[in-house]
Residue, then its C-alpha position, 0 to 999 in steps of 0.5 A: m162157460a155158458g150152457l145147460h145147468f145139469e145135476l145128477v143125483s143118485p139115492e146116495r149123493l149128488v154125483r155131478s152138478g155144473e154146466v154142460y153142453m148137452v145130455v142124451i138121456p134114455g127116456t122110456e118113450g125114446e132117447f132124447s137130448v137136452l141143450e140149454g133153452h130146452a122147453p120144460f119137460m119131464s120123463t121117466i128113464r129106462p135102463g140105458e146110458l147117459a151121454i154127457y157132453d161138456s162142449a160141442g164136439s167133445q167125447p161124452q162121459r158115459i154113465r149107466i143108469e138103471g131108471g129114474f126121472a128127468e126134469v127140464s126146467e128154466k133152471g136146467l136139467t135134473i136127473l134123479a137116478e134109481k141106480l148108477e153104474s160105472v160113474t167115471a171121475h169128472 
C-alpha cells in the first residue's frame, strides 16, 4: 500500500511503524491532519487523541497522547510522544 510512512515512538519503545493513509494530531496550535506528500512541518503536541487511519474511509485507531513533538519530512511523519495511553494492538 502506498501512503504516508508513520512512526510513533514513546520513551520506552517504537510503538508503531508502517504505512498509513492519514494521521490527525492534536497540535498546540490546533488539530491538524497529515497525508502523504504533506509539506515539511514541525509542531509540539498538546494532550489529546491521535487518530490513525489505515485507509480512506476506515475507522481510526485512537491513542491518547500526553504531549510530544510531530515532525513531517520527505520520509514521512514521526511522532515522539512524552506519554501514551490506551494503545490498542494493531
